[in-house]
N, C-alpha and C positions, 0 to 999 in steps of 0.2 A: 368571131371573125379573126380576132388577133391570134388566137391559138392556131387557127387554120393557116395563117401566114407563117407562124413559127414552125408549124409542122411541114410546110412546103420547104422552108429553109433547111430543115433537117434532111431533106432529100439531096442536098448539095454536099453532104459530109463525105470526105475522103480522108485517108490517113494524113496526107500532106496538108490538106485544109485544116484538119483538126490541130495539128502541131502549129501551123501558121497562126490561126486565130487564137489559140491559147497564148502564144508568144505576144501577139498584138494586144490582147486584153490585159496581159501582165504589165505592158508598158503604161497602161492607164490606171493600174492599181494604185490607190492613194494619190493619183495625179503625178506619179513619180517622174514620168518623162517631161511633164510640163514644169515641175519644180526644178528639175535639172536644167532645162532650157532657160528658165527664169534666172537661175543663179549664173549661168553662163553669160546671158545678156547683161546682167547687172555688173559683172566683172569687166566687160568690154566697154570702155568709155563712150565710144560712138553708138553703142547699142543700148546704153543704160535706160534711155527713155522707154524703149520697148519692154525691157525687163521690169521696170517699175510699173508700167501699165499691166503687165501680166501678174505681177505680185499682188497688186491691189485687187485686180479682178478675181484671181484665184482665192484670195482670202474672203472676199465678199461671197463668192460662189459657194464655198464650203459651208459658210454659215447659213445662207439661204437654202441651198439644196439639201445638204445632209443634216443640218441642224434643225431647220424649220419644215420645209415642204415634205420631205420623206415621212416625217413623224406626223405631220398634219393630215396628209392624204392616207397614209398607212395602207398602201395597196400591196396585196399579196403577189408574190413573184409567180411567173408562169410555171416554173419548175415545182412549185408547191401545189399548183392546180392540176397539172398533168404529171403525176408522180411516176409514170411509166418511163419517162425520159431519164436516162442515166447521164448525170452531169460529168463533164470532162474537167471541171475545175471544182474547187471547194465551194460548198453551198454558201452563198452570201447570207449574212446575218441581219442585214437591214432591209428596209422596205424597197419596193420596186420603182415607184414614181417620185421624181424623175430619175433618169439614169445619171448617176453621179459621174461615171466615166465619161459619158457624152457631154454633160454640162461642163466639166472641167476642160475637156478638149475644145469645145466651142467657145468657152470663155477665153482660152489662150489664143485661139484663132482670131476671134473678134478683137481682142485687145491689140494684137499685132496689126491687124488690118486697119482698124480705126485710128491707131496711133501713127499710121503713115508708113509702116514697113512695106517695102516693095517686093521682097523675095521670100522671106522666111514663112510668111502666112500661107503661101501656096503649098509648100511642103507640109505645113502644119494641118491644113485642111484635108489633105489626102490622108494623113495619119489619123486625124479626127474622125473622118468617115469610116476608115477601117476599124477603129476602136468601137465606134457606135455599132457598126454591123456585127462585130465580133460578139457583142452582148446579146444580140438576137440569135446568132449562130450557136452560141453556147447555151441558149434557152434560159437566160436569167433575166431578160427584160422583154416587155411587150413593145411593139412598134410605137405605140403612143408614149411609152416611157422614153424612147429614143427621141421622138419629136419634141416632147417636153424638155428634154435635156438640151437639144439643139436650140430651141427658143430661149430657154433660161440662160444658157451659156452665152448666146449671142447678145442678149439683153445685158447681162452682167459685164461683158467685155465693152460694150458700147457705153454703158453708164459710167464705168470706171474711167474710161478715156475722157468722156465729157467732163466728169468731175475734176480730173487732173488738169484739164485745159482751163477750167474756170478758176481753179485754185492758182494756177500759174498766171492767168490773166490778172486776177485780183492782186497777187503778189507783185507783179510788174507794175500795175497801176498805182499801188501804194508806194513803191520805190520811186516812180516818176513823180508822184505827188510830193514825196519827201524832198526829192532833188529840187523841185520847183519852189517849195517853201524855203529851202536853204538858200536858193539863188535870190529869191525875192525878199528875204528877211532884212537885208541891209537897206533896201529901198523903203521899208516901213518905218525905219528909225527917223 
């Protein structure tokens, strides 16, 4: 069924669409657009919180998605199953599930959203959806690879923001406790 969906998407091909989706998918290669955005946000003092959330999320995502899950599941890519399709991009060398491009995109989106960003996540989700769709358009991922990438990325973004909030809360409570002890110490004498 998934091959049928991908074959239906192949009917959408146009010269303009081919160039557009090749460009879109290249933005997601090695997470380059998300790394660039992370660095930019880390440089800007008011945006550092969002950049840090993305940095942690993307680091965790690359370990879980590309390091563990892809090798554990070892799913063959659709272009290896239907060899009649001529790829418009270089043949990916790793496994198919989950989509790393999609997971990185949705990790970034979720990290921005859950850390409280009001604007950037909206543009990021549009780009993330386009990157995810480009992977099916280019016949290198199944729809379930994309769904897995969306779920994994969203989870990674959420978990990293929750962890950062807990660490910050714990750090603040330790600082408050220290200040309290320093204030109360003379009373103990």
